[in-house]
VEXTI-319874 format. One record per atom (N, C-alpha, C, O, CB): x, y, z; residue in one letter. Coordinates in steps of 0.1 Angstrom, whole numbers, padded with zeros to 4 digits, always signed. Glycine has a CB too. Layout:
// VEXTI-319874
XYZa/...
This chain:
// VEXTI-319874
+0106-0369-0351m/+0105-0381-0359m/+0117-0383-0368m/+0121-0395-0370m/+0092-0381-0367m/+0121-0372-0375r/+0133-0374-0384r/+0145-0378-0377r/+0153-0387-0382r/+0135-0361-0392r/+0148-0373-0365v/+0160-0377-0357v/+0159-0392-0354v/+0168-0399-0355v/+0161-0369-0344v/+0147-0396-0349w/+0145-0410-0346w/+0147-0419-0358w/+0154-0429-0358w/+0131-0412-0340w/+0141-0414-0369l/+0142-0422-0382l/+0157-0423-0386l/+0161-0434-0390l/+0133-0416-0393l/+0163-0412-0387t/+0177-0412-0391t/+0185-0421-0381t/+0194-0429-0386t/+0183-0398-0391t/+0183-0420-0369g/+0190-0428-0359g/+0187-0443-0361g/+0196-0451-0361g/+0186-0424-0345g/+0174-0446-0363m/+0170-0460-0365m/+0177-0466-0378m/+0183-0477-0377m/+0155-0461-0367m/+0177-0458-0388v/+0183-0463-0401v/+0198-0465-0399v/+0204-0476-0403v/+0181-0453-0412v/+0205-0455-0394l/+0220-0456-0393l/+0224-0466-0382l/+0233-0474-0385l/+0226-0443-0389l/+0217-0466-0371a/+0221-0476-0361a/+0218-0490-0366a/+0225-0499-0363a/+0213-0473-0348a/+0207-0492-0373a/+0203-0505-0378a/+0214-0510-0388a/+0218-0521-0387a/+0190-0504-0385a/+0218-0501-0396l/+0229-0505-0406l/+0242-0508-0398l/+0249-0517-0402l/+0231-0494-0416l/+0245-0500-0388m/+0257-0503-0381m/+0256-0517-0375m/+0266-0524-0374m/+0259-0493-0370m/+0245-0521-0370a/+0243-0534-0364a/+0246-0545-0374a/+0249-0557-0370a/+0229-0536-0358a/+0244-0542-0387g/+0246-0553-0397g/+0260-0553-0402g/+0263-0560-0413g/+0237-0551-0408g/+0270-0546-0396g/+0283-0545-0402g/+0290-0559-0404g/+0298-0559-0413g/+0291-0538-0392g/+0287-0569-0397a/+0294-0582-0399a/+0291-0587-0413a/+0300-0592-0419a/+0290-0592-0389a/+0279-0586-0418s/+0276-0591-0431s/+0284-0583-0442s/+0289-0589-0451s/+0261-0590-0434s/+0285-0570-0440a/+0292-0562-0450a/+0307-0567-0450a/+0313-0568-0461a/+0291-0547-0447a/+0313-0569-0438g/+0327-0573-0438g/+0329-0587-0443g/+0339-0589-0449g/+0331-0572-0424g/+0319-0596-0442e/+0321-0609-0447e/+0318-0610-0461e/+0322-0620-0468e/+0311-0618-0439e/+0312-0600-0467s/+0308-0601-0481s/+0318-0594-0490s/+0315-0583-0495s/+0294-0595-0483s/+0329-0600-0493a/+0338-0594-0502a/+0333-0595-0516a/+0337-0587-0525a/+0352-0601-0501a/+0325-0605-0519a/+0319-0607-0532a/+0304-0604-0531a/+0298-0604-0521a/+0322-0621-0538a/+0298-0600-0543g/+0284-0598-0543g/+0281-0584-0546g/+0290-0575-0545g/+0278-0602-0530g/+0268-0581-0549s/+0264-0568-0553s/+0262-0559-0540s/+0260-0565-0529s/+0252-0568-0561s/+0261-0547-0542a/+0258-0538-0531a/+0244-0541-0526a/+0241-0540-0514a/+0259-0523-0535a/+0235-0544-0535d/+0221-0548-0531d/+0221-0560-0522d/+0214-0560-0512d/+0213-0551-0544d/+0229-0570-0525s/+0229-0582-0517s/+0235-0579-0503s/+0231-0585-0493s/+0237-0594-0523s/+0245-0570-0503v/+0251-0566-0490v/+0240-0559-0481v/+0239-0562-0469v/+0263-0557-0492v/+0233-0550-0487m/+0223-0543-0480m/+0211-0552-0476m/+0206-0550-0465m/+0217-0531-0489m/+0208-0561-0484r/+0197-0571-0479r/+0202-0579-0467r/+0194-0581-0458r/+0194-0580-0491r/+0214-0583-0467r/+0219-0590-0455r/+0220-0581-0443r/+0217-0585-0432r/+0233-0596-0458r/+0224-0569-0446l/+0224-0559-0435l/+0210-0557-0429l/+0208-0557-0416l/+0229-0545-0439l/+0200-0556-0437a/+0186-0554-0433a/+0182-0567-0425a/+0175-0565-0414a/+0177-0552-0444a/+0185-0578-0430d/+0182-0591-0423d/+0188-0591-0409d/+0182-0595-0399d/+0186-0603-0431d/+0201-0587-0408d/+0208-0587-0396d/+0202-0577-0386d/+0201-0580-0374d/+0223-0584-0398d/+0199-0566-0391v/+0193-0555-0383v/+0180-0560-0377v/+0177-0558-0365v/+0191-0542-0391v/+0171-0566-0385l/+0159-0570-0380l/+0161-0581-0370l/+0153-0582-0360l/+0150-0576-0391l/+0170-0590-0371a/+0173-0600-0362a/+0177-0594-0348a/+0173-0599-0338a/+0184-0610-0367a/+0186-0584-0349v/+0190-0577-0336v/+0178-0570-0330v/+0176-0571-0318v/+0202-0567-0339v/+0171-0563-0338a/+0160-0555-0333a/+0149-0564-0327a/+0142-0560-0317a/+0154-0546-0344a/+0146-0575-0333r/+0136-0584-0328r/+0141-0594-0318r/+0133-0602-0313r/+0130-0592-0340r/+0153-0593-0314s/+0159-0604-0306s/+0153-0605-0292s/+0154-0616-0286s/+0174-0601-0304s/+0146-0595-0288g/+0140-0596-0275g/+0150-0594-0263g/+0146-0595-0251g/+0133-0609-0273g/+0162-0592-0266d/+0172-0589-0256d/+0169-0576-0249d/+0170-0566-0255d/+0187-0589-0263d/+0166-0577-0237a/+0162-0565-0229a/+0174-0557-0225a/+0173-0546-0220a/+0154-0570-0217a/+0186-0563-0227d/+0198-0556-0223d/+0203-0546-0233d/+0209-0550-0243d/+0209-0566-0220d/+0199-0533-0231e/+0203-0523-0241e/+0218-0522-0243e/+0223-0520-0254e/+0197-0509-0237e/+0225-0523-0232a/+0240-0522-0232a/+0246-0533-0241a/+0255-0530-0248a/+0245-0523-0218a/+0240-0545-0241a/+0245-0555-0249a/+0243-0552-0264a/+0252-0555-0272a/+0239-0569-0245a/+0231-0547-0267k/+0228-0544-0281k/+0237-0533-0286k/+0243-0533-0297k/+0214-0539-0282k/+0239-0522-0277l/+0248-0511-0281l/+0262-0516-0283l/+0269-0511-0292l/+0247-0500-0270l/+0267-0525-0274a/+0280-0530-0275a/+0282-0538-0289a/+0292-0537-0295a/+0284-0540-0263a/+0272-0545-0292k/+0272-0553-0305k/+0273-0543-0317k/+0281-0545-0326k/+0260-0562-0307k/+0265-0532-0316i/+0266-0522-0327i/+0279-0516-0327i/+0285-0515-0338i/+0255-0511-0324i/+0285-0512-0316e/+0298-0506-0316e/+0308-0515-0321e/+0318-0510-0328e/+0301-0502-0301e/+0307-0528-0319g/+0317-0537-0324g/+0316-0540-0338g/+0326-0544-0345g/+0316-0550-0316g/+0305-0537-0344l/+0303-0540-0359l/+0303-0528-0368l/+0304-0530-0380l/+0290-0547-0360l/+0302-0516-0362v/+0300-0504-0371v/+0311-0502-0381v/+0308-0498-0392v/+0299-0492-0362v/+0323-0505-0378d/+0334-0503-0388d/+0333-0512-0400d/+0339-0509-0410d/+0347-0505-0381d/+0325-0523-0399g/+0324-0531-0410g/+0314-0527-0420g/+0313-0532-0431g/+0320-0545-0406g/+0305-0517-0417a/+0295-0513-0426a/+0297-0499-0432a/+0292-0497-0444a/+0282-0512-0419a/+0304-0490-0426f/+0306-0477-0431f/+0321-0474-0433f/+0330-0479-0427f/+0301-0467-0421f/+0324-0466-0443d/+0337-0461-0447d/+0339-0448-0440d/+0337-0437-0447d/+0340-0461-0462d/+0342-0448-0427f/+0343-0435-0420f/+0354-0426-0425f/+0353-0414-0425f/+0345-0438-0406f/+0365-0432-0430r/+0376-0423-0435r/+0372-0416-0448r/+0374-0404-0449r/+0389-0432-0438r/+0365-0423-0457l/+0360-0417-0469l/+0349-0406-0465l/+0349-0395-0470l/+0354-0427-0478l/+0340-0409-0456m/+0330-0400-0451m/+0337-0387-0446m/+0332-0376-0449m/+0321-0406-0441m/+0347-0389-0438s/+0354-0378-0432s/+0360-0369-0442s/+0360-0357-0442s/+0365-0383-0422s/+0367-0376-0452r/+0373-0368-0463r/+0363-0360-0471r/+0365-0349-0475r/+0381-0378-0472r/+0352-0366-0474l/+0341-0360-0481l/+0335-0348-0473l/+0332-0338-0479l/+0330-0370-0485l/+0333-0350-0460v/+0327-0339-0452v/+0336-0327-0452v/+0332-0316-0453v/+0325-0345-0438v/+0349-0329-0451l/+0359-0318-0450l/+0363-0312-0463l/+0369-0301-0464l/+0370-0322-0441l/+0361-0320-0474g/+0365-0315-0487g/+0379-0312-0488g/+0388-0319-0483g/+0356-0303-0491g/+0382-0301-0495e/+0396-0297-0498e/+0404-0294-0485e/+0416-0295-0485e/+0397-0285-0507e/+0397-0291-0474q/+0403-0288-0462q/+0410-0301-0456q/+0419-0300-0447q/+0393-0282-0452q/+0405-0312-0460w/+0411-0325-0455w/+0426-0326-0458w/+0434-0330-0450w/+0403-0337-0462w/+0430-0322-0470a/+0444-0323-0474a/+0453-0314-0466a/+0465-0317-0465a/+0445-0319-0489a/+0448-0304-0460g/+0456-0295-0452g/+0458-0300-0438g/+0465-0293-0430g/+0449-0281-0451g/+0452-0311-0434l/+0453-0316-0421l/+0465-0326-0420l/+0467-0333-0430l/+0440-0323-0416l/+0471-0327-0409s/+0482-0337-0407s/+0475-0351-0407s/+0463-0352-0404s/+0490-0335-0395s/+0483-0362-0408a/+0477-0375-0407a/+0471-0377-0393a/+0461-0384-0392a/+0488-0386-0409a/+0477-0372-0383e/+0472-0373-0369e/+0459-0366-0368e/+0449-0371-0362e/+0482-0367-0359e/+0458-0354-0374q/+0445-0346-0373q/+0434-0354-0381q/+0422-0354-0377q/+0447-0332-0379q/+0438-0359-0393q/+0428-0367-0400q/+0423-0379-0392q/+0411-0382-0392q/+0434-0372-0413q/+0432-0386-0385a/+0428-0397-0377a/+0419-0393-0365a/+0409-0399-0362a/+0440-0405-0372a/+0422-0381-0359t/+0414-0376-0348t/+0400-0372-0353t/+0391-0376-0347t/+0421-0363-0342t/+0400-0365-0365f/+0386-0362-0370f/+0378-0374-0373f/+0367-0375-0369f/+0388-0353-0382f/+0384-0384-0380t/+0377-0396-0383t/+0372-0403-0371t/+0361-0408-0370t/+0386-0406-0391t/+0380-0404-0360g/+0376-0410-0348g/+0365-0403-0341g/+0356-0409-0336g/+0388-0411-0339g/+0366-0390-0341e/+0355-0382-0335e/+0342-0383-0343e/+0331-0384-0337e/+0359-0367-0333e/+0343-0383-0356f/+0332-0384-0365f/+0325-0397-0362f/+0313-0398-0361f/+0336-0382-0380f/+0332-0408-0362r/+0327-0422-0359r/+0320-0422-0346r/+0309-0427-0344r/+0338-0432-0360r/+0327-0416-0335r/+0321-0416-0322r/+0308-0409-0321r/+0299-0413-0315r/+0332-0410-0312r/+0308-0397-0328l/+0297-0389-0328l/+0285-0396-0334l/+0274-0396-0329l/+0299-0376-0336l/+0287-0402-0345l/+0276-0410-0352l/+0271-0421-0343l/+0259-0423-0341l/+0281-0415-0365l/+0281-0428-0337l/+0277-0440-0329l/+0269-0435-0317l/+0258-0440-0314l/+0289-0447-0324l/+0274-0424-0310n/+0267-0419-0298n/+0254-0413-0302n/+0244-0414-0294n/+0276-0409-0291n/+0253-0406-0313s/+0241-0399-0317s/+0230-0409-0321s/+0218-0407-0319s/+0243-0390-0328s/+0234-0420-0328y/+0223-0428-0334y/+0222-0443-0330y/+0212-0448-0331y/+0226-0428-0349y/+0233-0448-0325a/+0233-0463-0322a/+0222-0466-0312a/+0217-0477-0312a/+0246-0467-0317a/+0220-0458-0302s/+0210-0461-0292s/+0196-0462-0297s/+0188-0468-0290s/+0211-0451-0281s/+0194-0457-0309k/+0180-0457-0314k/+0175-0471-0319k/+0163-0473-0320k/+0179-0447-0326k/+0185-0480-0322v/+0181-0493-0327v/+0173-0501-0316v/+0165-0509-0320v/+0193-0501-0330v/+0174-0498-0304v/+0167-0505-0294v/+0152-0501-0293v/+0144-0507-0286v/+0173-0503-0280v/+0148-0491-0301h/+0134-0486-0301h/+0127-0492-0313h/+0118-0485-0318h/+0134-0471-0301h/+0130-0503-0317y/+0123-0510-0329y/+0108-0511-0326y/+0104-0516-0315y/+0130-0523-0332y/+0100-0507-0336e/+0086-0508-0334e/+0079-0515-0346e/+0068-0511-0350e/+0080-0494-0332e/+0085-0524-0352g/+0079-0532-0363g/+0082-0526-0377g/+0075-0531-0386g/+0065-0533-0360g/+0091-0517-0378e/+0093-0511-0392e/+0098-0522-0401e/+0105-0532-0397e/+0104-0500-0391e/+0096-0520-0414t/+0101-0530-0424t/+0108-0522-0435t/+0106-0510-0436t/+0089-0538-0430t/+0117-0529-0442v/+0125-0523-0452v/+0121-0529-0466v/+0121-0541-0467v/+0140-0524-0450v/+0117-0521-0475e/+0114-0526-0489e/+0126-0521-0498e/+0129-0509-0498e/+0100-0521-0494e/+0131-0530-0506f/+0141-0526-0516f/+0134-0522-0529f/+0127-0530-0534f/+0152-0538-0518f/+0137-0510-0533t/+0130-0505-0545t/+0138-0503-0557t/+0133-0500-0568t/+0123-0492-0541t/+0152-0504-0556g/+0160-0502-0568g/+0175-0502-0565g/+0179-0501-0554g/+0156-0489-0575g/+0182-0504-0576l/+0197-0505-0575l/+0203-0499-0587l/+0199-0502-0598l/+0202-0519-0572l/+0213-0491-0585t/+0221-0486-0596t/+0236-0488-0592t/+0240-0483-0582t/+0219-0471-0600t/+0243-0496-0600e/+0258-0498-0598e/+0265-0493-0610e/+0262-0497-0621e/+0260-0513-0595e/+0276-0486-0608k/+0284-0481-0619k/+0298-0477-0614k/+0299-0470-0604k/+0277-0469-0626k/+0308-0483-0620a/+0322-0479-0617a/+0325-0479-0602a/+0331-0470-0597a/+0325-0466-0623a/+0322-0490-0595g/+0326-0491-0581g/+0317-0483-0571g/+0321-0482-0560g/+0340-0487-0580g/+0306-0477-0576k/+0297-0470-0567k/+0283-0476-0569k/+0280-0481-0580k/+0297-0455-0570k/+0275-0475-0559a/+0262-0481-0559a/+0252-0472-0552a/+0256-0465-0542a/+0261-0495-0554a/+0240-0472-0556d/+0229-0465-0549d/+0218-0475-0547d/+0212-0480-0557d/+0224-0452-0558d/+0216-0479-0535v/+0206-0489-0531v/+0194-0481-0526v/+0195-0475-0515v/+0211-0500-0521v/+0183-0482-0533r/+0171-0475-0529r/+0162-0484-0521r/+0159-0495-0525r/+0164-0469-0541r/+0157-0478-0510t/+0148-0485-0501t/+0137-0476-0496t/+0137-0464-0499t/+0155-0492-0489t/+0127-0482-0490r/+0117-0475-0483r/+0115-0481-0469r/+0114-0494-0468r/+0103-0476-0491r/+0116-0473-0459l/+0114-0477-0445l/+0099-0475-0442l/+0094-0464-0443l/+0123-0470-0435l/+0092-0485-0439v/+0078-0484-0437v/+0075-0486-0422v/+0078-0497-0416v/+0070-0495-0445v/+0070-0475-0416a/+0066-0476-0402a/+0051-0476-0401a/+0044-0476-0411a/+0071-0463-0394a/+0045-0477-0389r/+0031-0478-0388r/+0023-0467-0395r/+0013-0469-0401r/+0027-0478-0373r/+0028-0455-0393d/+0020-0443-0398d/+0027-0435-0409d/+0022-0425-0413d/+0018-0434-0387d/+0038-0440-0414a/+0045-0433-0425a/+0055-0442-0432a/+0059-0453-0427a/+0053-0421-0419a/+0060-0437-0444a/+0070-0444-0451a/+0080-0434-0456a/+0076-0422-0459a/+0064-0452-0463a/+0093-0438-0456f/+0103-0428-0459f/+0113-0435-0470f/+0116-0446-0469f/+0111-0424-0447f/+0116-0427-0480a/+0125-0431-0490a/+0139-0430-0484a/+0143-0419-0479a/+0124-0423-0504a/+0147-0441-0485i/+0161-0440-0480i/+0170-0447-0490i/+0168-0458-0494i/+0162-0448-0466i/+0180-0439-0494d/+0190-0443-0504d/+0203-0445-0497d/+0207-0436-0489d/+0191-0434-0516d/+0209-0456-0499y/+0222-0459-0493y/+0232-0458-0505y/+0231-0465-0515y/+0223-0473-0487y/+0242-0450-0503r/+0253-0448-0513r/+0265-0456-0508r/+0270-0454-0496r/+0257-0433-0515r/+0270-0465-0516l/+0281-0474-0512l/+0292-0472-0522l/+0290-0468-0534l/+0276-0488-0512l/+0304-0476-0518v/+0316-0476-0526v/+0322-0490-0525v/+0322-0496-0514v/+0326-0465-0522v/+0327-0495-0536e/+0333-0508-0536e/+0348-0507-0534e/+0355-0500-0542e/+0330-0516-0549e/+0354-0513-0524r/+0368-0512-0522r/+0375-0522-0531r/+0369-0530-0538r/+0371-0516-0507r/+0388-0521-0531a/+0396-0529-0540a/+0394-0544-0537a/+0396-0553-0546a/+0411-0526-0539a/+0391-0548-0525d/+0389-0562-0521d/+0375-0567-0524d/+0372-0578-0521d/+0392-0564-0506d/+0367-0558-0530g/+0353-0562-0534g/+0343-0559-0523g/+0331-0561-0525g/+0353-0577-0537g/+0347-0554-0512q/+0338-0551-0501q/+0330-0538-0503q/+0337-0528-0507q/+0345-0550-0487q/+0317-0538-0502w/+0309-0526-0503w/+0307-0520-0490w/+0304-0526-0480w/+0295-0530-0510w/+0310-0507-0489l/+0308-0499-0477l/+0300-0487-0479l/+0300-0481-0490l/+0322-0495-0471l/+0292-0483-0469i/+0283-0472-0470i/+0291-0459-0468i/+0299-0459-0458i/+0271-0473-0460i/+0288-0449-0476y/+0295-0436-0474y/+0285-0425-0473y/+0289-0414-0470y/+0305-0433-0485y/+0272-0427-0475d/+0262-0417-0474d/+0248-0424-0473d/+0246-0435-0478d/+0262-0407-0485d/+0239-0417-0466v/+0225-0422-0465v/+0217-0409-0468v/+0219-0398-0462v/+0222-0427-0450v/+0207-0411-0477v/+0199-0400-0481v/+0185-0403-0477v/+0179-0413-0482v/+0200-0397-0497v/+0179-0395-0468i/+0165-0398-0463i/+0156-0387-0469i/+0158-0375-0466i/+0165-0398-0448i/+0146-0392-0476d/+0137-0382-0483d/+0144-0371-0490d/+0140-0359-0489d/+0127-0377-0472d/+0155-0374-0497g/+0162-0364-0505g/+0172-0356-0497g/+0179-0348-0503g/+0152-0355-0510g/+0174-0358-0484v/+0184-0351-0476v/+0196-0360-0473v/+0195-0370-0467v/+0177-0346-0463v/+0207-0355-0479s/+0220-0363-0477s/+0225-0361-0463s/+0227-0350-0458s/+0230-0358-0487s/+0228-0372-0457f/+0235-0372-0444f/+0248-0364-0444f/+0251-0356-0436f/+0237-0386-0439f/+0256-0367-0454l/+0269-0360-0456l/+0268-0345-0458l/+0275-0338-0451l/+0277-0366-0467l/+0258-0341-0466k/+0257-0327-0469k/+0253-0319-0456k/+0257-0308-0454k/+0246-0325-0479k/+0246-0326-0447t/+0242-0319-0435t/+0255-0316-0426t/+0256-0305-0421t/+0233-0328-0426t/+0264-0326-0426y/+0276-0324-0418y/+0286-0315-0426y/+0294-0307-0419y/+0283-0337-0415y/+0286-0315-0439i/+0295-0306-0447i/+0292-0292-0443i/+0301-0284-0440i/+0293-0309-0462i/+0279-0288-0443s/+0276-0274-0441s/+0280-0270-0426s/+0284-0259-0424s/+0261-0272-0443s/+0279-0279-0417q/+0283-0276-0403q/+0298-0275-0401q/+0303-0265-0396q/+0277-0286-0394q/+0305-0286-0405y/+0319-0288-0401y/+0329-0279-0409y/+0338-0274-0404y/+0322-0302-0402y/+0326-0278-0422r/+0335-0270-0430r/+0336-0255-0425r/+0347-0249-0425r/+0331-0270-0445r/+0324-0250-0422a/+0324-0236-0417a/+0332-0234-0404a/+0339-0225-0403a/+0310-0231-0415a/+0330-0244-0395v/+0337-0243-0382v/+0352-0244-0385v/+0360-0236-0379v/+0332-0253-0372v/+0356-0254-0393l/+0371-0256-0396l/+0377-0243-0402l/+0388-0239-0398l/+0372-0268-0405l/+0370-0238-0411k/+0375-0226-0419k/+0376-0214-0410k/+0386-0206-0410k/+0367-0223-0431k/+0366-0211-0402s/+0366-0199-0394s/+0372-0200-0380s/+0378-0190-0375s/+0351-0194-0392s/+0372-0212-0374k/+0377-0213-0360k/+0389-0223-0359k/+0395-0223-0348k/+0366-0217-0351k/+0391-0231-0369g/+0403-0240-0368g/+0399-0254-0364g/+0388-0257-0359g/+0413-0234-0359g/+0409-0262-0365f/+0408-0277-0362f/+0404-0280-0348f/+0395-0287-0345f/+0420-0284-0366f/+0411-0274-0338e/+0409-0277-0324e/+0395-0273-0320e/+0388-0280-0312e/+0419-0270-0315e/+0390-0262-0325e/+0376-0258-0322e/+0366-0267-0328e/+0355-0270-0322e/+0373-0243-0327e/+0369-0272-0340l/+0360-0282-0346l/+0359-0295-0338l/+0348-0300-0336l/+0364-0285-0361l/+0370-0300-0334i/+0371-0312-0325i/+0363-0309-0312i/+0355-0318-0308i/+0385-0316-0322i/+0365-0298-0306q/+0358-0294-0294q/+0343-0294-0296q/+0335-0299-0288q/+0362-0281-0288q/+0339-0288-0307t/+0324-0288-0311t/+0319-0302-0312t/+0308-0305-0307t/+0322-0280-0324t/+0326-0310-0319m/+0322-0324-0321m/+0321-0331-0307m/+0311-0339-0305m/+0331-0332-0330m/+0330-0329-0299r/+0331-0336-0285r/+0319-0331-0276r/+0315-0338-0268r/+0344-0333-0278r/+0315-0319-0279q/+0304-0314-0271q/+0290-0318-0276q/+0280-0316-0269q/+0304-0298-0270q/+0289-0323-0288a/+0277-0327-0294a/+0271-0340-0288a/+0261-0344-0292a/+0278-0328-0309a/
């Protein structure tokens, strides 16, 4: 259930990337509300073509998440030791991994709803708190966003029932990079 939920949440947000990209102005909360609306529209669309939905998600994902920031945060101080080419490779593989792991879950929409429960904005960062309500359960989901210089809000972490998406990858990837090196980390990611 947690894998499906995480996938649904992340894939759903990826589907809403156009709104994030179009919203240079506005609060993080308004961006997330538009994302939720877009997600529900895609999920409810009745389009039986899974490939078309997945293609739409893939085309929009870069507008909703700051994958470069996420990559830098996941690797921590080890990020600075990588060449620009290695940083780009890691960021690309990280993006691909997330897309492949989670984007396909959006097609399994089963009537879930999103309730917005709070917002904290301070110094270019925001925490948008929501609840995903499914038929038999509800989950607290916090979206952490950063505001870019152009005013665009981008997601850099998702916390589900207190578990940070980034922290999960931090524990996995930093250890591999430190003990086995960059090429082994990329191979590990490609095999996932």
